[in-house]
A tleap script that builds the chain and sets N, CA, C and O, in Angstrom:
source leaprc.protein.ff14SB
mol = sequence {
  NMET SER LEU PRO ILE ARG PRO VAL THR PRO
  GLY SER PRO PRO ALA ARG SER LYS VAL ALA
  GLY GLY LEU ALA ALA LEU ALA CYS ALA ALA
  CYS CYS ALA ILE PRO LEU LEU ILE ALA ALA
  GLY VAL LEU THR GLY ALA GLY ALA ALA VAL
  LEU GLU ARG THR LEU LEU VAL VAL ALA ALA
  GLY LEU ALA VAL LEU ALA LEU GLY MET TRP
  TRP LEU HIE ARG ARG ARG ALA ALA ALA ALA
  CYS GLY CYS GLY GLY CCYS
}
set mol.1.N position { 17.383 19.154 -4.371 }
set mol.1.CA position { 17.003 19.756 -5.886 }
set mol.1.C position { 15.276 19.173 -5.234 }
set mol.1.O position { 14.901 18.117 -4.725 }
set mol.2.N position { 14.405 20.787 -5.659 }
set mol.2.CA position { 13.388 20.422 -5.173 }
set mol.2.C position { 12.540 20.036 -5.948 }
set mol.2.O position { 12.770 20.462 -7.080 }
set mol.3.N position { 10.868 18.880 -5.826 }
set mol.3.CA position { 10.165 18.698 -6.779 }
set mol.3.C position { 9.319 19.510 -7.081 }
set mol.3.O position { 8.750 20.085 -6.153 }
set mol.4.N position { 8.904 19.870 -8.630 }
set mol.4.CA position { 7.901 21.350 -8.507 }
set mol.4.C position { 6.655 20.587 -7.992 }
set mol.4.O position { 6.206 19.461 -8.208 }
set mol.5.N position { 6.173 21.904 -7.031 }
set mol.5.CA position { 4.876 21.654 -6.529 }
set mol.5.C position { 3.617 22.074 -7.570 }
set mol.5.O position { 3.286 23.247 -7.743 }
set mol.6.N position { 2.850 20.725 -8.355 }
set mol.6.CA position { 1.686 21.150 -9.181 }
set mol.6.C position { 0.241 21.497 -7.894 }
set mol.6.O position { 0.027 20.835 -6.879 }
set mol.7.N position { -0.509 22.654 -8.358 }
set mol.7.CA position { -1.176 22.514 -7.462 }
set mol.7.C position { -2.762 21.671 -8.337 }
set mol.7.O position { -3.144 21.506 -9.495 }
set mol.8.N position { -3.442 21.221 -6.452 }
set mol.8.CA position { -4.031 19.994 -6.534 }
set mol.8.C position { -5.379 20.523 -6.489 }
set mol.8.O position { -5.646 21.006 -5.389 }
set mol.9.N position { -6.587 20.597 -7.597 }
set mol.9.CA position { -7.670 20.578 -7.810 }
set mol.9.C position { -8.396 20.296 -6.548 }
set mol.9.O position { -7.970 19.445 -5.768 }
set mol.10.N position { -9.597 21.053 -6.290 }
set mol.10.CA position { -10.752 20.492 -5.305 }
set mol.10.C position { -11.170 19.260 -5.681 }
set mol.10.O position { -11.659 19.191 -6.809 }
set mol.11.N position { -11.112 18.340 -5.081 }
set mol.11.CA position { -12.028 16.768 -4.703 }
set mol.11.C position { -10.864 16.003 -5.987 }
set mol.11.O position { -11.217 15.183 -6.834 }
set mol.12.N position { -9.895 16.383 -5.862 }
set mol.12.CA position { -9.030 15.314 -6.868 }
set mol.12.C position { -8.198 14.841 -5.640 }
set mol.12.O position { -7.606 15.482 -4.772 }
set mol.13.N position { -8.407 13.014 -5.935 }
set mol.13.CA position { -7.372 12.092 -5.675 }
set mol.13.C position { -5.991 12.499 -4.950 }
set mol.13.O position { -5.149 12.894 -5.756 }
set mol.14.N position { -5.574 12.490 -3.605 }
set mol.14.CA position { -4.217 12.613 -3.161 }
set mol.14.C position { -3.165 11.774 -3.725 }
set mol.14.O position { -3.595 10.625 -3.832 }
set mol.15.N position { -1.912 11.886 -4.146 }
set mol.15.CA position { -1.002 11.369 -4.864 }
set mol.15.C position { -0.892 9.891 -4.428 }
set mol.15.O position { -0.713 9.011 -5.271 }
set mol.16.N position { -1.012 9.587 -2.954 }
set mol.16.CA position { -0.653 8.301 -2.538 }
set mol.16.C position { -2.482 7.350 -2.685 }
set mol.16.O position { -2.692 6.138 -2.642 }
set mol.17.N position { -3.239 8.213 -2.815 }
set mol.17.CA position { -4.730 7.435 -3.236 }
set mol.17.C position { -4.267 6.716 -4.917 }
set mol.17.O position { -4.313 5.518 -5.200 }
set mol.18.N position { -3.835 7.855 -5.842 }
set mol.18.CA position { -3.718 7.862 -7.092 }
set mol.18.C position { -2.728 6.636 -7.201 }
set mol.18.O position { -3.270 5.722 -7.823 }
set mol.19.N position { -1.140 6.260 -6.694 }
set mol.19.CA position { -0.917 4.786 -6.573 }
set mol.19.C position { -0.986 3.539 -6.025 }
set mol.19.O position { -0.487 2.526 -6.515 }
set mol.20.N position { -1.783 3.633 -4.710 }
set mol.20.CA position { -2.651 2.667 -4.107 }
set mol.20.C position { -3.580 1.935 -5.522 }
set mol.20.O position { -3.659 0.781 -5.942 }
set mol.21.N position { -4.221 3.307 -5.982 }
set mol.21.CA position { -5.240 2.851 -6.959 }
set mol.21.C position { -4.806 2.303 -8.338 }
set mol.21.O position { -5.437 1.638 -9.159 }
set mol.22.N position { -3.689 2.724 -8.347 }
set mol.22.CA position { -2.776 2.094 -9.953 }
set mol.22.C position { -2.671 0.698 -9.507 }
set mol.22.O position { -3.151 -0.278 -10.082 }
set mol.23.N position { -1.895 0.712 -8.266 }
set mol.23.CA position { -1.443 -0.554 -8.206 }
set mol.23.C position { -2.639 -1.782 -7.584 }
set mol.23.O position { -2.295 -2.938 -7.339 }
set mol.24.N position { -3.943 -1.314 -7.413 }
set mol.24.CA position { -4.780 -2.587 -7.225 }
set mol.24.C position { -5.004 -3.074 -9.091 }
set mol.24.O position { -4.772 -4.186 -9.566 }
set mol.25.N position { -5.561 -1.722 -9.905 }
set mol.25.CA position { -5.222 -1.673 -11.459 }
set mol.25.C position { -4.660 -2.623 -11.913 }
set mol.25.O position { -5.227 -3.286 -12.781 }
set mol.26.N position { -3.217 -3.009 -11.400 }
set mol.26.CA position { -2.688 -3.327 -11.983 }
set mol.26.C position { -2.711 -5.036 -10.807 }
set mol.26.O position { -2.259 -5.972 -11.465 }
set mol.27.N position { -2.942 -5.275 -10.003 }
set mol.27.CA position { -3.037 -6.403 -9.759 }
set mol.27.C position { -4.067 -7.495 -10.206 }
set mol.27.O position { -4.027 -8.720 -10.318 }
set mol.28.N position { -5.034 -6.495 -10.417 }
set mol.28.CA position { -6.475 -7.224 -11.322 }
set mol.28.C position { -6.061 -7.559 -12.634 }
set mol.28.O position { -6.257 -8.710 -13.025 }
set mol.29.N position { -5.349 -6.470 -13.602 }
set mol.29.CA position { -4.363 -6.830 -14.854 }
set mol.29.C position { -4.206 -8.169 -14.435 }
set mol.29.O position { -4.941 -9.066 -14.848 }
set mol.30.N position { -3.099 -8.384 -13.475 }
set mol.30.CA position { -2.115 -9.682 -13.476 }
set mol.30.C position { -3.280 -10.997 -13.171 }
set mol.30.O position { -3.273 -12.096 -13.727 }
set mol.31.N position { -4.088 -10.593 -12.300 }
set mol.31.CA position { -5.295 -11.843 -12.249 }
set mol.31.C position { -6.196 -12.057 -13.750 }
set mol.31.O position { -6.861 -13.072 -13.957 }
set mol.32.N position { -6.118 -11.267 -14.430 }
set mol.32.CA position { -6.984 -11.749 -15.897 }
set mol.32.C position { -5.633 -11.989 -16.655 }
set mol.32.O position { -6.014 -11.781 -17.807 }
set mol.33.N position { -4.215 -12.312 -16.761 }
set mol.33.CA position { -3.883 -12.494 -17.229 }
set mol.33.C position { -3.242 -14.234 -17.037 }
set mol.33.O position { -2.484 -14.784 -17.836 }
set mol.34.N position { -3.847 -14.894 -15.655 }
set mol.34.CA position { -3.542 -15.788 -15.067 }
set mol.34.C position { -4.198 -17.402 -16.285 }
set mol.34.O position { -3.918 -18.598 -16.204 }
set mol.35.N position { -4.973 -16.755 -17.132 }
set mol.35.CA position { -5.280 -17.747 -18.225 }
set mol.35.C position { -4.322 -18.052 -19.639 }
set mol.35.O position { -4.290 -18.894 -20.537 }
set mol.36.N position { -3.541 -16.768 -19.225 }
set mol.36.CA position { -2.558 -16.916 -20.651 }
set mol.36.C position { -1.562 -17.704 -19.868 }
set mol.36.O position { -1.442 -18.881 -20.207 }
set mol.37.N position { -0.760 -17.231 -18.795 }
set mol.37.CA position { 0.354 -17.564 -18.008 }
set mol.37.C position { 0.280 -19.128 -17.885 }
set mol.37.O position { 1.260 -19.861 -17.750 }
set mol.38.N position { -1.513 -19.675 -17.978 }
set mol.38.CA position { -1.578 -21.177 -17.789 }
set mol.38.C position { -1.281 -21.779 -18.883 }
set mol.38.O position { -0.474 -22.706 -18.825 }
set mol.39.N position { -1.765 -21.461 -19.936 }
set mol.39.CA position { -1.495 -21.598 -21.630 }
set mol.39.C position { -0.302 -21.864 -21.823 }
set mol.39.O position { 0.011 -22.992 -22.204 }
set mol.40.N position { 1.018 -20.489 -21.516 }
set mol.40.CA position { 1.819 -20.691 -22.065 }
set mol.40.C position { 2.703 -21.897 -21.282 }
set mol.40.O position { 3.650 -22.467 -21.824 }
set mol.41.N position { 2.259 -22.171 -19.995 }
set mol.41.CA position { 3.102 -23.836 -19.573 }
set mol.41.C position { 3.635 -22.255 -18.116 }
set mol.41.O position { 4.863 -22.321 -18.054 }
set mol.42.N position { 3.392 -21.687 -17.636 }
set mol.42.CA position { 4.383 -20.472 -16.194 }
set mol.42.C position { 3.622 -21.172 -15.636 }
set mol.42.O position { 4.369 -21.997 -15.109 }
set mol.43.N position { 2.153 -21.550 -15.252 }
set mol.43.CA position { 1.722 -21.809 -14.292 }
set mol.43.C position { 1.309 -23.188 -13.992 }
set mol.43.O position { 1.757 -23.782 -14.973 }
set mol.44.N position { 0.889 -23.838 -13.451 }
set mol.44.CA position { 0.118 -25.173 -12.683 }
set mol.44.C position { -1.381 -24.245 -12.565 }
set mol.44.O position { -1.560 -23.030 -12.650 }
set mol.45.N position { -2.227 -25.239 -12.360 }
set mol.45.CA position { -3.410 -25.676 -12.254 }
set mol.45.C position { -2.999 -24.740 -10.458 }
set mol.45.O position { -2.804 -23.540 -10.268 }
set mol.46.N position { -2.999 -25.637 -9.672 }
set mol.46.CA position { -2.601 -25.186 -8.196 }
set mol.46.C position { -1.610 -23.779 -7.908 }
set mol.46.O position { -1.534 -22.992 -6.964 }
set mol.47.N position { -1.105 -23.867 -8.854 }
set mol.47.CA position { -0.377 -22.447 -8.684 }
set mol.47.C position { -1.327 -21.246 -8.983 }
set mol.47.O position { -1.638 -20.561 -8.009 }
set mol.48.N position { -1.812 -20.914 -10.162 }
set mol.48.CA position { -3.253 -20.452 -10.684 }
set mol.48.C position { -3.957 -19.914 -9.796 }
set mol.48.O position { -4.083 -18.691 -9.745 }
set mol.49.N position { -4.586 -20.802 -8.875 }
set mol.49.CA position { -5.765 -21.151 -7.947 }
set mol.49.C position { -4.952 -20.021 -6.699 }
set mol.49.O position { -5.452 -18.935 -6.403 }
set mol.50.N position { -3.692 -20.523 -6.110 }
set mol.50.CA position { -3.136 -19.848 -5.151 }
set mol.50.C position { -2.766 -18.045 -5.916 }
set mol.50.O position { -2.943 -17.015 -5.265 }
set mol.51.N position { -2.535 -18.057 -6.566 }
set mol.51.CA position { -2.017 -16.452 -7.090 }
set mol.51.C position { -3.199 -16.205 -7.269 }
set mol.51.O position { -3.604 -15.298 -6.541 }
set mol.52.N position { -4.244 -16.811 -8.217 }
set mol.52.CA position { -5.990 -15.466 -8.012 }
set mol.52.C position { -6.525 -15.103 -6.744 }
set mol.52.O position { -6.848 -13.961 -6.414 }
set mol.53.N position { -6.634 -16.585 -5.748 }
set mol.53.CA position { -6.834 -15.919 -4.425 }
set mol.53.C position { -6.148 -14.018 -3.763 }
set mol.53.O position { -6.608 -12.949 -3.361 }
set mol.54.N position { -4.371 -14.906 -4.144 }
set mol.54.CA position { -3.801 -13.580 -3.446 }
set mol.54.C position { -4.447 -12.650 -4.161 }
set mol.54.O position { -5.209 -11.794 -3.711 }
set mol.55.N position { -4.117 -12.835 -5.362 }
set mol.55.CA position { -4.223 -11.073 -6.928 }
set mol.55.C position { -5.463 -10.472 -6.467 }
set mol.55.O position { -5.515 -9.287 -6.137 }
set mol.56.N position { -6.792 -11.516 -6.424 }
set mol.56.CA position { -8.050 -11.150 -6.351 }
set mol.56.C position { -8.327 -10.181 -4.332 }
set mol.56.O position { -9.190 -9.307 -4.253 }
set mol.57.N position { -7.600 -10.511 -3.217 }
set mol.57.CA position { -7.479 -9.984 -2.062 }
set mol.57.C position { -6.283 -8.553 -1.684 }
set mol.57.O position { -6.218 -7.871 -0.661 }
set mol.58.N position { -5.539 -8.488 -2.818 }
set mol.58.CA position { -4.505 -7.556 -3.177 }
set mol.58.C position { -5.597 -6.477 -3.156 }
set mol.58.O position { -6.057 -5.744 -2.280 }
set mol.59.N position { -5.844 -6.677 -4.541 }
set mol.59.CA position { -6.482 -5.935 -5.450 }
set mol.59.C position { -7.898 -5.336 -4.520 }
set mol.59.O position { -8.028 -4.112 -4.479 }
set mol.60.N position { -8.855 -6.141 -3.846 }
set mol.60.CA position { -9.775 -5.674 -3.535 }
set mol.60.C position { -8.802 -4.430 -1.857 }
set mol.60.O position { -9.315 -3.411 -1.396 }
set mol.61.N position { -7.828 -4.865 -1.527 }
set mol.61.CA position { -7.595 -4.362 0.067 }
set mol.61.C position { -6.763 -2.854 -0.691 }
set mol.61.O position { -6.801 -1.703 -0.258 }
set mol.62.N position { -6.175 -3.286 -1.717 }
set mol.62.CA position { -5.375 -2.016 -2.276 }
set mol.62.C position { -6.595 -0.799 -2.680 }
set mol.62.O position { -6.361 0.379 -2.412 }
set mol.63.N position { -7.604 -1.117 -3.192 }
set mol.63.CA position { -8.762 -0.359 -3.856 }
set mol.63.C position { -9.319 0.059 -2.606 }
set mol.63.O position { -9.827 1.176 -2.708 }
set mol.64.N position { -9.421 -0.530 -1.256 }
set mol.64.CA position { -10.522 -0.067 -0.168 }
set mol.64.C position { -9.362 1.038 0.316 }
set mol.64.O position { -9.757 2.060 0.877 }
set mol.65.N position { -8.427 0.904 0.175 }
set mol.65.CA position { -7.383 1.731 0.568 }
set mol.65.C position { -7.131 3.024 -0.034 }
set mol.65.O position { -7.068 4.108 0.547 }
set mol.66.N position { -6.995 2.779 -1.273 }
set mol.66.CA position { -7.345 3.731 -2.122 }
set mol.66.C position { -8.576 4.994 -1.648 }
set mol.66.O position { -8.230 6.117 -1.279 }
set mol.67.N position { -9.578 4.690 -1.714 }
set mol.67.CA position { -10.798 5.075 -1.520 }
set mol.67.C position { -10.972 5.750 -0.350 }
set mol.67.O position { -11.606 6.798 -0.229 }
set mol.68.N position { -10.255 4.985 0.748 }
set mol.68.CA position { -10.157 5.753 2.432 }
set mol.68.C position { -9.341 6.762 2.349 }
set mol.68.O position { -9.735 7.861 2.740 }
set mol.69.N position { -7.908 6.590 1.772 }
set mol.69.CA position { -7.053 7.707 1.689 }
set mol.69.C position { -7.346 8.944 0.693 }
set mol.69.O position { -6.629 9.945 0.685 }
set mol.70.N position { -8.692 8.745 -0.313 }
set mol.70.CA position { -9.148 9.409 -0.479 }
set mol.70.C position { -10.546 10.347 0.018 }
set mol.70.O position { -10.853 11.401 -0.537 }
set mol.71.N position { -11.147 9.872 0.921 }
set mol.71.CA position { -11.890 10.330 1.682 }
set mol.71.C position { -11.669 10.775 3.068 }
set mol.71.O position { -12.297 11.678 3.620 }
set mol.72.N position { -10.725 10.067 3.586 }
set mol.72.CA position { -10.021 11.073 4.623 }
set mol.72.C position { -9.421 12.439 4.139 }
set mol.72.O position { -9.487 13.424 4.875 }
set mol.73.N position { -8.669 12.516 2.547 }
set mol.73.CA position { -7.784 14.046 2.284 }
set mol.73.C position { -8.958 14.871 1.849 }
set mol.73.O position { -8.670 16.048 1.631 }
set mol.74.N position { -10.363 14.497 1.649 }
set mol.74.CA position { -11.474 15.336 1.488 }
set mol.74.C position { -12.869 15.766 2.939 }
set mol.74.O position { -13.738 16.636 2.991 }
set mol.75.N position { -12.566 14.942 3.655 }
set mol.75.CA position { -12.692 15.594 5.015 }
set mol.75.C position { -11.847 16.004 5.662 }
set mol.75.O position { -12.329 16.497 6.682 }
set mol.76.N position { -10.282 16.112 5.618 }
set mol.76.CA position { -9.868 17.287 6.348 }
set mol.76.C position { -9.810 18.191 5.253 }
set mol.76.O position { -9.636 19.390 5.473 }
set mol.77.N position { -9.948 17.708 3.981 }
set mol.77.CA position { -9.997 19.575 3.386 }
set mol.77.C position { -11.185 19.681 3.777 }
set mol.77.O position { -11.045 19.843 4.989 }
set mol.78.N position { -12.384 19.701 3.537 }
set mol.78.CA position { -13.398 20.601 4.270 }
set mol.78.C position { -13.285 20.916 5.776 }
set mol.78.O position { -13.690 22.042 6.067 }
set mol.79.N position { -12.845 20.201 6.746 }
set mol.79.CA position { -12.633 20.894 8.149 }
set mol.79.C position { -11.439 21.335 7.806 }
set mol.79.O position { -11.131 21.402 8.996 }
set mol.80.N position { -10.380 21.737 7.215 }
set mol.80.CA position { -9.705 23.194 6.991 }
set mol.80.C position { -10.121 24.336 6.488 }
set mol.80.O position { -9.666 25.379 6.959 }
set mol.81.N position { -11.133 24.373 5.357 }
set mol.81.CA position { -12.327 25.222 5.113 }
set mol.81.C position { -12.745 25.820 6.025 }
set mol.81.O position { -12.574 27.033 6.156 }
set mol.82.N position { -13.442 25.017 6.922 }
set mol.82.CA position { -14.118 25.814 7.616 }
set mol.82.C position { -15.710 25.408 7.564 }
set mol.82.O position { -16.404 25.021 8.504 }
set mol.83.N position { -16.037 25.581 6.373 }
set mol.83.CA position { -17.353 25.896 6.450 }
set mol.83.C position { -18.351 23.902 6.126 }
set mol.83.O position { -19.372 23.364 6.554 }
set mol.84.N position { -17.339 23.561 5.260 }
set mol.84.CA position { -17.751 22.388 5.597 }
set mol.84.C position { -18.480 21.474 4.101 }
set mol.84.O position { -18.942 20.340 3.970 }
set mol.85.N position { -18.238 22.903 2.938 }
set mol.85.CA position { -19.084 22.431 1.746 }
set mol.85.C position { -17.455 23.016 0.588 }
set mol.85.O position { -17.391 23.209 -0.626 }
set mol.86.N position { -16.648 23.101 1.416 }
set mol.86.CA position { -16.015 23.643 -0.128 }
set mol.86.C position { -15.242 22.647 -1.000 }
set mol.86.O position { -14.787 23.001 -2.087 }
savepdb mol mol.pdb
quit
């Protein structure tokens, strides 16, 4: 069984870039939820500090990865067009 192919509009980010961006947003939302986890007693202060640093690095890395994939996709699409301005 094959998946349906959706037409890609010019300038839209590729699916892998959307996934990386969504994961970056999820990591950012989890970082914002840390104070609630501390208040609920799920995390201690030290655990929250480590988790916060980790989530910030992961979110930043995924955001850079998503932007890089989108830039590479646009560059390849422009090169395939041949005119550089498609």
